[in-house]
C-alpha positions in Angstrom: -99.8 34.4 23.2 -103.1 35.0 21.4 -104.3 38.5 20.6 -106.5 40.1 23.3 -110.2 39.8 22.7 -111.4 41.7 25.8 -110.3 44.4 28.2 -110.1 41.7 30.8 -107.3 40.0 28.8 -105.0 43.0 29.7 -105.3 42.1 33.4 -103.7 38.7 32.8 -100.4 38.5 34.7 -98.6 36.7 31.8 -99.7 39.4 29.3 -98.7 42.1 31.7 -95.2 40.6 32.0 -94.9 40.5 28.2 -96.0 44.2 27.9 -93.7 45.3 30.7 -90.7 43.9 28.9 -91.3 46.1 25.9 -88.4 48.5 25.5 -90.0 51.9 25.2 -86.9 53.5 23.8 -86.5 50.7 21.2 -87.5 51.3 17.6 -91.0 50.1 16.6 -91.6 48.4 13.3 -93.8 51.4 12.2 -92.8 53.3 9.1 -94.4 56.2 7.5 -92.2 56.0 4.4 -89.6 58.5 5.8 -86.2 57.5 7.0 -87.2 58.3 10.6 -87.2 55.6 13.2 -90.1 55.8 15.7 -89.4 54.6 19.3 -92.2 52.7 21.0 -92.9 55.5 23.5 -93.7 57.9 20.7 -96.1 55.5 19.0 -97.9 54.6 22.2 -98.1 58.2 23.4 -99.3 59.4 19.9 -102.1 56.8 19.9 -103.1 57.6 23.5 -103.3 61.3 22.8 -105.2 60.9 19.5 -107.6 58.4 21.0 -108.3 60.6 24.0 -108.9 63.6 21.6 -111.4 61.6 19.5 -113.3 60.5 22.6 -113.5 64.1 23.9 -114.7 65.2 20.5 -117.4 62.5 20.5 -118.5 63.5 24.0 -118.8 67.1 22.9 -120.9 66.2 19.9 -123.1 63.6 21.5 -123.3 64.9 25.1 -126.9 65.9 24.7 -127.9 62.4 23.7 -125.8 60.3 26.2 -127.1 59.1 29.5 -125.4 60.7 32.6 -123.9 57.3 33.5 -122.1 57.1 30.2 -120.8 60.6 30.4 -119.5 59.9 33.9 -117.7 56.7 33.1 -116.2 58.0 29.8 -115.1 61.2 31.6 -113.4 59.2 34.3 -111.8 57.0 31.6 -110.3 59.9 29.6 -109.0 61.5 32.8 -107.8 58.3 34.3 -104.3 58.4 35.8 -103.0 55.6 33.5 -104.3 57.2 30.3 -103.5 60.8 31.0 -100.3 60.6 33.0 -98.8 57.3 31.9 -99.8 56.7 28.2 -100.4 60.3 27.0 -97.3 61.5 29.0 -95.1 58.5 28.1 -92.3 60.6 26.5 -92.0 62.6 29.8 -91.7 59.3 31.7 -89.0 58.0 29.3 -87.1 61.3 29.4 -87.1 61.4 33.2 -85.6 57.9 33.1 -82.8 58.6 30.6 -82.0 62.2 31.8 -78.8 61.2 33.6 -78.1 58.1 31.5 -78.7 58.8 27.8 -79.3 55.6 25.8 -80.5 53.7 28.9 -83.2 51.2 28.1 -86.6 52.0 29.6 -89.1 49.2 29.9 -92.9 49.6 29.9 -92.7 49.2 33.7 -96.0 50.9 34.5 -97.9 47.9 33.3 -96.2 45.5 35.7 -98.4 43.5 38.0 -97.4 45.0 41.4 -98.8 47.1 44.2 -97.4 50.3 42.8 -98.9 50.0 39.3 -102.0 48.0 39.8 -104.5 50.7 40.8 -104.2 53.0 37.8 -103.8 50.1 35.3 -106.8 48.2 36.7 -108.9 51.4 36.8 -108.1 52.1 33.1 -109.2 48.7 31.8 -112.2 48.5 34.2 -113.5 51.9 32.9 -112.9 50.9 29.3 -114.9 47.7 30.0 -117.7 49.7 31.6 -117.8 52.2 28.7 -118.1 49.4 26.1 -120.9 47.8 28.1 -122.8 51.0 28.6 -122.5 51.8 24.9 -124.1 48.4 24.0 -120.9 46.6 23.2 -120.9 42.8 22.8 -120.3 40.4 25.5 -119.4 36.7 25.5 -119.5 34.5 28.6 -120.0 37.6 30.7 -116.9 39.3 29.2 -116.9 42.4 27.1 -115.3 41.6 23.7 -113.6 43.9 21.2 -115.3 44.1 17.9 -113.3 43.5 14.8 
């Protein structure tokens, strides 16, 4: 599977199946030079919290210069259920799932393509797409694209 080039790529059912199979309690390949192993849920949660914090800081700095529409969409994005409750709270989700069964594997189930998880997941990627467009991001064939 090729690397995603657009927020729309994350709505693809096949990509979601691959993501949902990720073992959140498994060790990631990340290393900071210490002997500590970092489980996936800590890596994902850390990135979500840090990214959210940076967006909030940017909003605080540039709020006087940004159109109301940008402020609205970005505020909904940083407070979206998927970002705030799922990604930034991922360790809580994992701990709740291993509480009575330590060592139990926990998949990245909240990205599955099903009726229970679709609304929050879709909202997250739709708001990111809108944010990129409103901030002048590039598009190709009508799709927002990530810049390298």
